Structure formats: structure tokens, C-alpha cells
RODOBA-104007 format. One record per residue (C-alpha): residue in one letter; x, y, z. Coordinates in steps of 0.5 Angstrom, whole numbers, plus 500, padded with zeros to 3 digits. Example, Ala and Ser with C-alpha at 12.3 -4.5 7.8 and 13.67 -1.06 7.14 Angstrom:
<recs>
   r    c1    c2    c3
   A   525   491   516
   S   527   498   514
</recs>
This chain:
<recs>
   r    c1    c2    c3
   M   485   490   537
   N   484   484   532
   D   490   479   531
   D   490   481   524
   A   488   489   524
   T   495   492   521
   L   498   491   514
   G   504   486   517
   A   500   482   522
   Y   494   481   516
   L   500   478   512
   A   503   474   517
   V   496   471   519
   H   493   470   512
   E   500   469   508
   R   497   474   503
   P   496   481   502
   P   489   484   504
   A   484   486   499
   F   480   492   499
   T   474   495   494
   G   477   502   493
   S   472   508   492
   D   472   507   485
   G   469   500   486
   R   474   496   484
   A   478   491   487
   Y   486   492   490
   S   491   488   494
   V   496   492   497
   D   503   491   500
   V   509   495   502
   F   515   498   497
   V   521   501   500
   D   526   505   496
   P   533   501   496
   T   536   508   496
   P   536   512   502
   D   534   519   502
   T   539   525   503
   S   539   524   511
   G   540   516   510
   R   533   514   511
   H   529   509   507
   G   522   511   505
   A   516   506   504
   A   510   507   500
   L   504   502   499
   L   503   499   492
   F   496   497   491
   V   495   493   485
   R   488   494   481
   W   485   487   479
   S   481   486   473
   V   473   486   474
   D   473   479   473
   G   479   478   478
   A   483   474   474
   R   489   479   473
   P   492   485   474
   D   490   491   470
   G   493   497   474
   H   496   500   480
   V   496   506   485
   E   501   508   490
   T   501   513   496
   G   508   517   497
   Y   512   515   503
   V   508   513   509
   A   514   510   513
   W   521   511   514
   G   527   507   517
   D   534   507   518
   T   534   500   514
   V   530   497   508
   A   527   493   514
   E   526   498   519
   A   522   502   513
   Q   518   496   511
   R   516   494   518
   E   514   501   520
   A   509   501   514
   R   507   494   515
   A   505   497   523
   L   499   501   519
   G   492   499   521
   L   488   496   515
   Y   483   502   516
   E   488   507   515
   V   491   503   509
   K   484   503   506
   R   484   511   507
   L   491   511   504
   L   488   507   498
   D   482   512   497
   A   486   518   497
   A   491   515   492
   I   485   513   487
   G   483   521   488
   E   490   523   486
   D   490   518   480
   A   484   521   478
   R   486   528   477
   P   489   530   471
   G   496   531   471
   A   501   536   468
   W   504   533   461
</recs>
């Protein structure tokens, strides 16, 4: 495996979030969001937050997010577990989140 093949390793090696082209053709960067409030079992959920960039790349103009992809007994543990995801899995989750975001929602 490459030195930067997971989300956490990429962040450590490159000192910036990885960027992806989503299934909608737009540019996204990603990091982990951890719910600071534990669930009823005392575990913290971690999700991926993808920032969508403007066509010219100058500024954010939206975002998509996943449901929880990892859990931990502490915020740090949940973040560590989410950052252990491989970049191919992160890309798959981005495309799934874009698909979910495109569906009409209930009002």
C-alpha cells in the first residue's frame, strides 16, 4: 500500500485534504466530521464532509456528506477510524453521497 493510500495517511503526508472529481464532474475536498455528542450507547459517530468547489476552484460553493462511516468511544478514536478508510473507498462514498444529494427529498 502507498504511504498515502488512506485518508489519514494522505493528510499526514501532504498536509492538506485530498481532492476528488465527483461523479457530477465537480471538484471536492474531504475531511472527517465527528459528532461531539455520543449516541445512546456512548459512541461517537464520524462522517465524511466533502466540500464542493466552484468551477474556477476559487471558493467552496456547496457540500455533500455521508452518514456515519466509523464510530469510537472517544472523538479521537472515531476520527482515527474514519481516517483509516482507503482513498478508493472515500471516492466511492463521495459518489454515493452525490447520488443521494441529487434525489428529490421530502419537504
